[in-house]
Structure formats: C-alpha cells, structure tokens
C-alpha positions in Angstrom: 0.0 0.0 0.0 1.4 3.5 -0.9 2.4 5.6 2.0 -0.3 8.2 1.2 -3.0 5.5 1.3 -1.7 4.3 4.6 -1.7 7.8 6.0 -5.3 8.3 4.8 -6.5 5.1 6.4 -4.7 6.0 9.7 -6.4 9.4 9.8 -9.9 7.9 9.2 -9.3 5.4 12.0 -8.0 8.2 14.3 -11.1 10.3 13.6 -13.4 7.4 14.5 -11.6 7.0 17.8 -11.6 10.7 18.7 -15.3 11.2 17.6 -16.7 8.1 19.3 -18.9 8.9 22.4 -16.9 8.9 25.6 -18.3 8.0 28.9 -16.2 8.2 32.1 -17.0 7.6 35.7 -15.8 10.0 38.3 -14.7 9.2 41.8 -17.6 8.3 44.0 -19.6 6.4 41.4 -19.9 2.6 41.7 -21.3 0.3 39.1 -22.9 -2.7 40.8 -23.9 -6.2 39.8 -26.9 -8.1 41.1 -26.5 -9.2 44.7 -27.8 -12.6 45.9 -28.3 -13.1 49.6 -29.4 -16.1 51.6 -30.9 -15.6 55.1 -32.4 -17.6 57.9 -34.5 -16.4 60.8 -35.0 -18.8 63.7 -36.5 -18.5 67.2 -34.6 -21.2 69.1 -36.7 -21.0 72.3 -34.9 -19.9 75.5 -32.8 -22.5 77.0 -34.1 -22.5 80.6 -37.8 -23.1 79.7 -39.4 -26.0 81.5 -40.3 -27.8 78.3 -40.0 -31.4 79.5 -38.9 -33.7 76.6 -38.5 -30.5 74.4 -36.2 -28.8 76.8 -32.9 -27.3 75.5 -30.6 -30.2 76.5 -32.7 -32.7 74.4 -32.6 -30.6 71.2 -29.4 -28.6 71.6 -27.3 -30.7 69.1 -30.1 -30.7 66.6 -30.4 -26.9 66.6 -26.6 -26.6 66.3 -26.6 -29.1 63.5 -29.3 -27.2 61.6 -27.4 -23.9 61.9 -24.2 -25.6 60.8 -26.0 -27.1 57.8 -27.9 -24.1 56.5 -24.9 -22.2 55.1 -26.8 -18.9 54.9 -25.1 -15.5 54.5 -27.0 -14.1 57.5 -28.7 -16.0 60.4 -31.0 -14.1 62.8 -31.8 -15.9 66.1 -34.4 -15.0 68.7 -34.8 -15.9 72.4 -31.1 -16.8 72.7 -29.8 -16.7 76.2 -26.0 -16.1 76.6 -25.3 -19.8 77.2 -27.1 -20.6 73.9 -25.4 -17.8 72.0 -22.0 -19.0 73.3 -22.7 -22.5 72.0 -23.8 -21.3 68.6 -20.8 -19.0 68.4 -18.4 -21.8 69.3 -20.0 -24.2 66.7 -20.0 -21.7 63.9 -16.9 -19.6 64.7 -14.9 -21.0 61.8 -17.4 -19.5 59.3 -19.4 -16.8 61.1 -19.0 -13.7 63.2 -21.8 -12.5 65.5 -23.3 -9.2 66.6 -25.0 -9.5 69.9 -26.3 -7.5 72.9 -28.8 -8.8 75.3 -32.0 -6.9 76.0 -31.6 -6.2 79.8 -29.8 -3.2 81.3 -26.7 -5.3 82.0 -25.3 -6.9 78.8 -25.1 -10.6 79.2 -28.4 -10.9 81.1 -31.6 -12.1 79.5 -32.3 -12.9 75.9 -30.7 -11.6 72.7 -31.4 -11.4 69.0 -27.9 -12.4 67.7 -27.1 -11.6 64.1 -24.6 -13.9 62.5 -22.8 -13.3 59.2 -20.4 -15.2 57.0 -17.0 -13.7 57.6 -15.5 -14.9 54.3 -18.1 -13.0 52.2 -19.2 -10.0 54.3 -17.3 -7.1 56.0 -19.2 -5.4 58.8 -19.3 -1.6 58.7 -17.5 -0.6 62.0 -19.5 2.6 62.3 -23.0 1.2 61.4 -24.1 -1.7 63.6 -25.5 -2.3 67.0 -28.7 -3.0 69.0 -31.6 -0.6 69.8 -34.6 -1.1 72.1 -38.2 -1.2 70.7 -39.4 1.7 72.7 -39.9 5.5 72.6 -36.3 5.8 73.9 -34.6 3.2 71.6 -31.0 4.0 72.7 -31.8 3.5 76.4 -30.9 -0.1 77.5 -33.9 -2.1 78.8 -36.4 0.7 78.0 -40.0 -0.3 77.4 -43.0 1.5 75.9 -46.5 0.7 74.6 -47.4 -1.7 77.4 -44.7 -4.2 76.4 -44.3 -7.0 78.8 -40.5 -7.2 78.5 -37.7 -5.2 76.9 -37.6 -6.0 73.2 -34.7 -5.3 70.8 -33.5 -5.2 67.2 -29.9 -6.0 66.3 -28.6 -4.7 63.0 -25.7 -4.0 60.8 -24.5 -2.7 57.4 -22.4 -5.2 55.6 -20.3 -5.0 52.4 -19.7 -7.9 50.0 -16.0 -8.4 50.0 -15.8 -9.2 46.2 -18.1 -6.4 44.8 -18.3 -3.8 47.6 -22.1 -3.9 47.4 -23.8 -3.2 50.8 -26.8 -4.8 52.5 -28.5 -3.7 55.7 -29.8 -6.5 57.9 -32.2 -6.1 60.9 -33.0 -9.0 63.2 -35.7 -8.5 65.8 -38.3 -10.0 68.2 -41.6 -8.2 68.8 -43.6 -8.4 72.0 -45.9 -11.4 72.4 -48.7 -9.8 74.5 -49.1 -6.1 73.6 -50.6 -5.3 70.1 -49.6 -1.6 70.8 -46.0 -2.7 71.3 -45.9 -4.6 68.1 -47.3 -1.7 66.1 -44.9 0.7 67.8 -42.0 -1.5 67.1 -42.9 -1.8 63.4 -43.2 2.0 63.1 -39.8 2.4 64.8 -38.0 0.0 62.5 -39.6 1.6 59.4 -38.5 5.0 60.6 -35.0 3.7 61.2 -34.8 2.3 57.7 -36.0 5.6 56.3 -33.5 7.6 58.3 -30.4 5.4 58.1 -30.5 3.5 54.8 -29.9 5.2 51.4 -32.8 4.6 49.0 -30.7 2.5 46.6 -29.2 0.1 49.2 -30.6 -3.4 49.9 -32.5 -4.0 53.2 -33.5 -7.2 55.0 -35.7 -7.3 58.1 -36.2 -10.6 59.8 -37.4 -12.1 63.0 -40.2 -13.4 65.2 -42.7 -10.5 64.9 -45.5 -12.3 66.8 -47.7 -10.9 64.1 -49.5 -12.5 61.2 -49.2 -11.3 57.6 -52.6 -9.4 57.7 -51.8 -7.6 61.0 -51.2 -3.9 61.4 -47.5 -4.3 62.3 -46.9 -6.2 59.0 -48.9 -3.7 57.0 -46.7 -0.9 58.6 -43.5 -2.6 57.7 -44.6 -3.4 54.1 -45.7 0.2 53.6 -42.6 1.6 55.2 -44.8 3.3 57.7 -46.0 5.6 54.9 -42.5 6.2 53.6 -42.1 4.6 50.1 -38.3 4.5 50.4 -38.7 2.1 53.4 -41.3 -0.2 51.9 -40.7 -3.9 52.2 -42.1 -7.1 50.7 -42.9 -10.5 52.3 -40.4 -12.9 50.9 -42.4 -16.1 51.8 -45.6 -14.8 50.3 -43.9 -13.8 47.0 -42.3 -17.2 46.8 -45.5 -19.1 47.8 -48.5 -17.2 46.3 -50.7 -20.3 46.2 -52.4 -21.5 49.4 -49.9 -23.6 51.4 -49.2 -24.6 55.0 -47.6 -21.6 56.5 -47.4 -22.2 60.2 -44.1 -21.0 61.8 -45.2 -21.2 65.4 -45.7 -24.9 66.0 -46.1 -25.0 69.8 -44.2 -28.3 69.8 -46.8 -29.9 67.5 -46.5 -31.1 63.8 -46.9 -27.5 62.7 -48.5 -28.0 59.3 -51.3 -25.4 60.0 -51.3 -22.4 62.2 -50.0 -18.9 62.4 -47.1 -17.5 60.4 -45.5 -15.0 62.7 -41.8 -15.4 61.7 -40.9 -13.4 58.7 -38.2 -12.4 56.2 -39.0 -9.0 54.6 -36.9 -7.3 52.0 -36.7 -4.0 50.3 -39.2 -3.5 47.5 -37.8 -4.2 44.1 -35.8 -7.3 45.2 -36.4 -10.6 43.4 -37.3 -13.4 45.8 -35.9 -16.6 44.3 -37.2 -18.9 47.0 -38.4 -18.9 50.6 -39.5 -21.9 52.8 -40.5 -22.8 56.2 -38.0 -25.5 57.4 -39.4 -28.4 59.4 -36.6 -30.2 61.3 -37.2 -32.8 64.0 -35.2 -34.6 66.7 -36.6 -38.0 67.7 -39.9 -37.0 66.1 -40.2 -33.7 67.9 -39.6 -30.2 66.5 -36.2 -28.7 67.2 -37.9 -25.6 68.5 -41.4 -24.3 69.1 -40.9 -22.1 66.0 -39.8 -23.4 62.6 -36.9 -21.6 60.9 -37.8 -19.5 57.8 -35.2 -19.1 55.0 -35.1 -17.1 51.8 -32.8 -16.5 48.9 -33.2 -13.0 47.5 -31.5 -11.1 44.6 -31.2 -7.4 44.8 -31.0 -5.7 41.3 -27.9 -4.1 39.9 -27.7 -0.4 40.6 -25.5 2.6 40.0 -24.7 4.8 43.0 -23.9 8.3 41.8 -22.5 11.0 44.1 -21.0 13.4 41.6 -23.0 12.8 38.3 -21.9 11.1 35.1 -19.3 12.8 32.9 -20.7 13.0 29.4 -17.4 14.3 28.0 -18.6 17.9 27.5 
C-alpha cells in the first residue's frame, strides 16, 4: 500500500476513535452487579424453659446441626440466652461472626437477638451496627413502651460484599408477644430507622419473630414503610409461595403444618425473591424448637450509585 494511502486510512481510524462517544465515571460512582443473599430467621426457644422432653438439653445438638448445615449469608436468632449464643458462636466460629447485645440493662443478662454473618463474604461496617430497644427511647438499655411485657430489641448492621463492595443492611428483631400496641410501635420504629439510616438504593432485609400474622397492622406498617415509600418492604415467603400452602411457623411443639405464620423475612421493594421456605426439622420425632426456621434467597438488582454525576465528555 502506498504511504499516502496508509496515511489516509490512519487518519480515518484516528477520527473514528476521537469522535466516538466517551463516557467516564468520576470518583464516588460505583457500578454494581446483582446481589444474591441467603438468610435464615429462627426462634430457638430460650434454654431455661421448663419444656420437658422438648427442653434445650434434648434438642441442643439438633439446633446446632441445623445452623451448621444451613450455610446462609445471615442468620438471625431470637430468644437466645447467653449460654445458647455461646454454644452457637463456638460451633460456627470458623465460618461466622456474631453481633450480639442482650436486652436487659446489663449486657449478658436475658435474651438476645444475635445476628450472624459469613466472615468470608461480608465485611461489617465498623460505624454502622448495634442494638436498639423497641421503645420510645430506643437508645436506652432495657427501655419499654406501649405496654410491652418485656424489653424488646433489634440487632442490626450494614455489611459490604468483599468481592463487589455492594452493601446490604440487615435487621433482626423479636416483637412483644402480648401487647398489640408494642408490636405496632416496634414496626413504626423499624420503618423510621430504615427511612432515616438507609440510602434509597441500598438493599435492606428485616427478619425475626414478629409475633404478628401477615394481615396484621405491624406487618402492614413494615410493608408500607410506615407511609415512607423509600422504606417499603415485601414479604419474601408470600412472594415465593403465592398459592395456598401450609404456612405455620409457630408450631407449639406440634407437627406444625397449619397455624400462624409469625416469623418473617422482609426485603426492600424491588428485590427478586428466588425462593423462601418454612423449614421443618425434627429430633426424635419432635420439632427442634417451638418455631420453625424460615429461610429465603433474594437477589437485589444491579444499581449505580452516583454521588457526583456522570461525565458525558462535555
């Protein structure tokens, strides 16, 4: 090819490169991929209850085996006394770390709502995690409101996926079993915390024993975000199981095929629920707790977080 021809071809190629649309990403912008998360919520029944053949010593190993087998990203427990939490921590310490604070004024006394997370996948935000009380003074230990019979708490954290940097906020809680006003107040408090703390584009999971059925005012409050669209949630089990199906989670030590569904996994609106199930595990023909565990696999969609705006090349 003559030199002049080569030069003309080079100039045409150079022009196409220079004139092609240019998109750059400034500092502070993060392109994200879909985020799949597996969670389990499980009320393990407090270990000093006078439950006869169902007492903790008779089912302890079965509970620990289930938790060891489930391999979830996050596990939320309820009714865990310190001696039970210590056993769970010791059994799972090779794979999980735990956030825990008991509900009484002195830490270590009474029940907790421990939140476990896989340490190989998730990094806990050191500034954004802890426990608050389900009351009008949520930062006061052992505080109670709305005729609640006992102090109630929520344990929470913001976590980052180690491979992608994508965050997820997880709240694990246990609502009062007697006071309807307390359950509604707790739902409003959690909805307000989500609205205040969590950026609108970041994934949220709320799980626990809510002592409330799907049609109840506390669930309606959480699903609506307490009137705040940015805090609205969806019921993972209902999305995964739209047709009528046995949905009992509180079994009362019975077979548990019918009854109330009061243990829930709720996720931020817009998430894809791939599956959710009520897990029925037995030891010598008896349930491993008076509540069945509930699990869910959820995918949060890809997003782009923009702090400074996209550079369009102008």
